[in-house]
matplotlib code that plots the C-alpha trace (Angstrom):
import matplotlib.pyplot as plt

x = [-0.5, -3.7, -7.3, -6.9, -3.8, -5.5, -7.8, -5.2, -3.6, -5.5, -5.2, -5.4, -1.7, -0.7, -2.7, -1.3, 2.3, 1.6, 0.0, 2.8, 5.6, 3.5, 3.2, 7.1, 7.7, 5.5, 7.5, 10.9, 10.2, 7.3, 8.0, 5.3, 2.0, -0.4, 1.3, 1.6, -2.4, -3.0, -0.9, -2.6, -6.3, -4.6, -3.5, -7.1, -8.3, -5.7, -6.5, -10.4, -9.6, -7.9, -9.8, -9.2, -10.9, -13.2, -10.6, -7.7, -9.7, -10.5, -7.2, -5.7, -8.2, -7.7, -4.1, -5.0, -7.2, -4.5, -2.1, -4.6, -5.0, -1.3, -0.8, -3.4, -1.7, 1.7, 3.1, 4.8, 7.1, 4.0, 2.2, 5.3, 5.3, 1.7, 2.3, 4.9, 2.7, 0.1, 2.7, 3.6, -0.1, -0.7, 2.5, 1.6, -0.5, -4.2, -6.5, -9.9, -12.0, -11.8, -14.8, -14.9, -15.2, -15.2, -13.4, -15.7, -14.2, -16.0, -14.1, -10.6]
y = [52.5, 50.9, 52.8, 52.7, 54.5, 56.8, 57.7, 58.6, 61.1, 64.3, 67.1, 67.2, 68.4, 65.5, 63.1, 64.4, 64.0, 60.7, 59.9, 61.4, 59.6, 56.2, 56.9, 57.5, 54.2, 52.4, 53.7, 52.7, 49.8, 47.7, 45.2, 42.6, 43.6, 42.1, 43.6, 46.9, 46.7, 45.9, 49.0, 51.2, 50.4, 51.7, 54.8, 55.6, 55.7, 58.2, 60.2, 60.1, 61.8, 64.7, 68.0, 68.4, 70.7, 68.5, 69.1, 67.9, 65.2, 64.1, 64.0, 62.1, 59.4, 59.1, 58.8, 56.1, 54.3, 54.3, 52.7, 50.1, 49.3, 49.5, 46.9, 44.7, 44.7, 43.9, 47.5, 48.4, 51.0, 52.9, 52.4, 54.0, 56.9, 57.5, 57.5, 59.9, 62.3, 61.7, 62.6, 65.9, 66.7, 66.5, 68.4, 71.4, 74.4, 73.9, 75.2, 75.7, 75.3, 71.7, 69.4, 65.9, 63.2, 59.4, 57.2, 54.5, 51.3, 49.4, 51.1, 49.8]
z = [117.4, 118.3, 118.5, 122.3, 122.0, 119.6, 122.2, 125.0, 122.6, 123.4, 121.2, 117.4, 117.2, 118.9, 117.0, 113.7, 114.8, 116.0, 112.4, 110.6, 112.6, 112.1, 108.4, 108.1, 110.0, 107.8, 104.9, 106.3, 107.9, 106.5, 103.8, 104.2, 102.2, 104.6, 107.7, 105.7, 105.2, 108.8, 109.9, 107.5, 109.2, 112.4, 110.5, 109.3, 112.6, 113.4, 110.3, 111.1, 114.3, 113.0, 112.3, 108.7, 106.1, 103.6, 101.2, 103.1, 104.2, 100.7, 99.2, 102.6, 102.2, 98.5, 98.9, 101.6, 99.4, 96.6, 99.1, 99.7, 96.0, 95.5, 98.1, 96.7, 93.2, 94.7, 94.1, 97.5, 96.0, 94.6, 98.0, 99.7, 97.3, 98.2, 101.9, 101.5, 99.6, 102.4, 105.0, 103.2, 102.6, 106.4, 107.1, 105.0, 106.0, 106.5, 103.7, 105.4, 108.5, 110.2, 109.9, 111.5, 108.8, 108.8, 106.2, 104.2, 104.8, 102.3, 99.4, 98.6]

ax = plt.figure().add_subplot(projection="3d")
ax.plot(x, y, z, "-o")
ax.set_aspect("equal")
plt.show()
């Protein structure tokens, strides 16, 4: 899903559903680490668009950064595990008031 497609999905709930589906597809289908990394950039755009609490956003971005680090180290299995944890975290009940945040792309 491209960033242009993210803008077409209007409600936060719809964006979250798209992100969870997108992450689940990555876990199941992607095997090339370079393609995996490119697709994660798309996932981060969706993550940034969600109204998450500070804690939820922090945990989610830490998991996403861990995925990048595992991929850089050639640890695709560990990257998939982190994606599963990220997906579970996004599908659990919210724990605070939503605040808009942005991911720092200079840290991987």
